[in-house]
C-alpha positions in Angstrom: 97.4 102.3 82.4 97.3 98.3 82.5 101.0 98.6 85.2 97.9 101.2 87.9 95.9 97.9 88.8 98.8 95.8 88.8 101.1 98.2 91.0 98.0 98.9 93.4 97.6 95.0 93.6 101.7 94.6 94.6 101.3 97.7 97.1 98.4 96.1 99.1 100.6 93.0 98.9 103.8 94.5 100.0 101.1 96.2 103.1 100.0 92.6 104.1 103.5 91.5 104.0 104.7 94.3 106.5 101.5 93.9 108.4 102.9 90.2 109.2 106.3 91.6 109.7 105.6 93.9 112.6 103.3 91.4 114.6 106.5 88.9 114.2 107.7 91.6 115.6 110.3 92.3 113.2 110.2 96.2 112.5 112.7 96.7 110.1 111.1 94.5 107.4 108.0 95.8 108.0 109.4 99.2 107.5 111.4 98.3 104.1 107.9 96.4 102.8 105.6 99.1 104.2 107.6 101.4 102.1 107.6 99.1 98.9 103.8 99.3 99.2 104.1 103.3 99.7 106.3 103.9 96.4 103.7 100.8 94.6 100.7 103.1 95.7 102.3 106.3 94.2 103.4 104.3 90.6 99.4 103.2 90.4 98.1 106.6 91.4 100.6 108.4 88.7 99.7 105.8 86.0 96.1 106.5 86.1 96.7 110.5 85.4 98.5 109.0 82.4 102.6 108.9 84.3 104.4 106.4 83.6 108.1 105.1 85.7 110.0 103.2 84.3 113.8 102.9 85.8 115.7 106.0 84.2 113.3 106.4 81.3 109.6 107.8 82.4 107.0 109.1 79.7 104.2 111.1 80.5 101.0 111.3 78.1 100.7 115.0 77.0 97.8 117.2 76.1 97.8 116.1 72.9 97.5 112.1 74.1 100.8 111.2 72.9 103.3 109.5 74.7 106.5 111.4 75.9 109.2 110.6 77.5 110.3 113.5 80.5 114.3 114.9 79.8 116.8 113.4 82.4 117.9 110.0 83.8 115.9 110.0 87.1 116.4 107.1 89.7 113.4 105.8 90.3 112.4 107.0 93.5 113.5 110.4 93.4 111.6 110.6 90.4 108.6 109.2 91.9 108.7 111.5 94.9 108.9 114.6 92.3 106.1 113.5 89.8 103.5 113.0 93.1 104.7 116.3 94.6 103.9 117.9 91.1 100.4 116.0 90.4 99.1 116.3 94.0 99.1 120.3 93.1 97.3 119.8 90.1 93.5 120.1 89.1 93.7 116.6 88.4 94.6 115.5 91.5 92.4 117.5 93.3 89.2 116.2 91.1 90.2 112.5 91.9 90.2 112.9 95.8 86.8 114.7 95.7 85.5 112.2 93.6 87.1 108.6 95.1 86.8 109.3 98.4 82.2 108.6 99.1 81.3 108.9 102.8 77.8 107.8 102.8 78.0 107.0 99.2 78.3 110.4 98.0 81.3 111.7 96.6 83.5 114.5 99.1 82.5 116.7 96.2 79.1 116.6 96.9 79.6 116.8 100.4 81.9 120.2 100.1 79.1 121.7 97.8 77.2 122.6 100.9 79.6 123.8 102.8 81.0 127.1 102.6 84.8 127.3 102.5 84.7 130.8 101.1 87.7 132.0 98.7 89.7 128.3 100.2 89.6 126.0 96.9 88.5 122.6 97.7 91.8 121.4 95.6 93.5 121.7 99.4 93.0 118.8 100.4 94.5 116.7 97.6 98.1 118.5 98.0 97.9 118.0 102.0 96.8 114.4 101.9 98.7 112.8 99.0 102.3 115.1 100.0 101.9 113.7 103.9 101.1 110.2 103.1 103.8 109.9 100.7 106.2 111.9 103.7 108.2 108.2 103.0 108.5 108.5 99.6 110.2 112.7 100.3 112.5 111.4 102.5 113.7 108.7 100.8 114.2 110.0 97.8 116.1 113.1 99.7 117.6 111.2 102.0 120.1 108.1 100.2 121.5 106.8 103.7 118.1 106.7 105.6 117.1 104.7 102.3 120.1 102.1 102.8 119.4 101.6 106.1 115.3 100.8 105.7 116.5 98.3 102.6 120.1 97.2 103.0 122.1 97.4 105.9 122.1 95.0 108.7 120.2 95.9 111.5 120.2 93.1 114.0 122.1 95.1 116.7 120.0 98.3 116.2 116.7 97.2 115.9 114.2 98.3 119.0 112.3 95.8 121.1 109.6 94.3 119.7 106.2 95.8 120.9 103.7 94.0 123.3 101.5 91.3 121.8 98.8 93.5 122.5 99.1 96.5 121.3 100.5 95.1 118.2 97.2 93.0 117.2 95.5 96.2 118.2 97.1 98.1 115.6 96.6 95.6 113.2 92.8 94.9 113.7 92.3 98.9 114.0 94.2 98.8 110.5 92.1 96.0 109.5 88.5 97.5 110.3 88.5 100.7 109.4 89.5 99.2 105.9 87.1 97.0 105.9 85.0 97.2 102.2 81.8 97.6 100.7 80.7 96.0 97.4 79.1 99.4 96.9 80.5 101.7 98.8 84.4 101.2 98.9 86.0 102.1 102.2 82.8 103.4 104.3 84.6 103.3 107.5 87.9 105.1 106.6 85.5 107.7 103.9 83.7 109.2 106.6 87.0 109.9 109.0 88.3 111.1 105.7 85.0 113.7 105.3 85.2 114.8 108.8 89.0 116.1 108.2 88.3 117.3 105.4 85.6 119.5 107.0 88.2 120.5 109.6 90.6 121.5 107.6 88.5 123.1 105.0 86.7 125.3 107.9 89.9 126.3 109.9 91.6 127.9 106.8 88.6 129.8 105.9 88.1 131.3 109.0 91.0 131.0 110.6 90.4 129.1 113.6 89.9 125.3 114.3 86.5 123.6 114.4 87.1 123.6 118.8 87.7 126.9 118.7 84.2 127.6 116.6 81.6 125.2 117.8 78.4 127.1 116.6 79.9 128.2 113.2 81.2 124.9 112.2 77.4 123.2 114.1 75.8 125.3 112.0 77.9 124.6 108.7 77.3 121.4 109.3 73.7 121.1 109.4 73.2 123.7 106.7 75.5 120.6 104.8 73.3 118.1 105.4 70.2 119.8 105.0 71.4 120.5 101.5 72.1 116.4 100.8 69.5 113.8 99.7 69.9 112.0 102.9 67.0 110.0 105.2 66.1 112.2 108.8 67.8 108.8 110.2 71.2 109.4 108.3 71.4 113.3 109.1 71.2 112.6 112.5 73.5 109.8 112.5 76.2 112.2 111.1 75.0 115.6 113.2 76.4 113.0 115.7 79.5 111.9 114.1 81.1 114.9 112.6 80.1 117.8 115.8 80.0 115.5 118.9 83.4 115.4 120.7 83.0 112.1 121.5 83.4 111.1 118.4 86.9 113.5 118.1 89.2 110.5 118.8 90.7 109.9 115.8 91.6 106.3 114.5 95.1 104.8 115.2 95.9 104.8 111.5 95.3 108.4 111.1 97.5 109.6 113.5 100.1 107.4 113.1 99.9 109.0 109.1 100.2 111.8 111.3 103.3 111.2 112.6 107.2 112.2 111.6 109.6 110.2 113.7 112.9 108.9 112.5 113.6 106.0 111.2 115.0 104.2 114.6 111.7 105.1 116.5 110.2 102.2 117.8 107.2 103.2 116.1 108.4 104.2 112.8 107.2 101.3 110.7 103.5 102.0 112.3 103.5 105.2 110.4 104.7 104.3 107.4 102.4 101.4 107.5 100.1 103.9 107.6 100.8 106.5 104.9 100.9 103.6 102.7 97.5 102.2 103.4 95.7 105.6 103.6 97.6 106.3 99.8 96.4 102.8 98.0 92.8 103.6 99.4 93.3 106.5 97.1 95.5 104.7 94.4 92.6 101.5 94.6 89.7 104.3 94.4 92.3 106.1 91.2 92.7 102.2 89.6 88.7 102.0 90.1 87.4 105.1 88.3 90.1 104.1 85.5 87.8 101.8 84.9 84.8 102.7 84.4 86.0 104.8 81.6 86.5 101.7 80.0 83.6 101.1 77.2 81.5 97.9 78.5 83.2 96.9 81.4 82.9 93.8 83.3 84.4 92.4 86.2 84.2 88.9 84.4 86.2 90.5 81.5 89.2 90.1 84.0 88.6 86.7 85.6 91.1 85.0 83.6 93.3 87.2 85.6 92.4 88.0 89.1 90.5 84.1 89.3 94.0 82.1 89.5 96.0 85.5 91.3 93.4 84.6 93.9 93.6 80.7 94.1 97.7 81.6 94.1 97.5 84.0 97.2 95.1 81.2 98.5 91.6 83.5 98.8 89.4 80.8 97.2 89.6 77.4 96.3 90.0 76.1 92.7 86.5 77.3 91.3 85.3 78.8 94.2 85.5 82.4 93.0 83.6 84.5 95.0 80.5 86.6 94.2 81.8 89.5 95.4 85.1 90.2 96.3 83.8 92.5 100.0 82.8 88.5 100.8 86.1 88.1 101.1 85.8 90.4 104.5 84.2 87.1 106.1 87.4 85.6 106.8 88.8 88.5 108.6 86.0 89.5 111.2 86.0 86.1 112.2 90.0 86.7 112.5 89.2 90.3 114.8 86.5 88.4 116.7 89.0 85.5 118.0 91.6 88.7 118.6 89.2 89.7 120.6 88.5 87.2 122.2 91.9 86.4 123.1 92.9 89.8 124.6 89.9 89.2 126.9 
């Protein structure tokens, strides 16, 4: 349980350095760091579920709440994928996804309670998303040569040329913007797109037709859903427009890249790895937050001995100048994005 938070933190740190390598045109380092960001996100998720990954000796908290060693000596990479693949199909994984994704401050579960999916179980979301976003873990656990190319082989002669500066900056600014945090709502921008994807996925499975091919039925179900939620009239209007208008159907670049399946020699492969890592880290962050909430009388100040010097060491704030809320740090990011946008003009 303690390792979940630290794995999650390390995962975001790897992702940040992967983004830096991407901006410098170093695709191979970006892919390498992005892969380990994905790996740490998976380790954090598993840890919140009582599954401990420790080199070749792995443990699980069983139904009797006792620690039990898992037979065998699988290495970290192989074990993580097999454990994640199994866990993604369980009820706890589905419950977690439905709880931590909170569009508009309401859990995904609350939204789907009002959206008819027939006999289709909402639990399919966890399996689809977690396994899609863990694609690189699957590939590299099964293909050791591919992992060696990503992490150990010299690449200076075979690495593709870097993207144009404008293209590289566009990807990173979109990643930042969709992950913009909120003190009370977590990841409001990202979660609203995850809501739309979940509705379209479940609608398609329930009716055998996509929302685009059955627009009238999809809109009616969307309207019924919004009427069943405790929303104000302006909120209902916003969500109706966002969920139904064709103009809003364009997926953010991050979600498009996460669906990609390019091989490791494709010039955009590293971007796909970064996108999947970011989405898996979003789930890991929610899982860690959910786990901390179960601690009796937990307060942010009780972990200050850990996070305060860490923030100073990473240059996030000056000594003695801890932010009142971590989302306040977004101000610096917003200024950087504005500078980039001015430069592109």
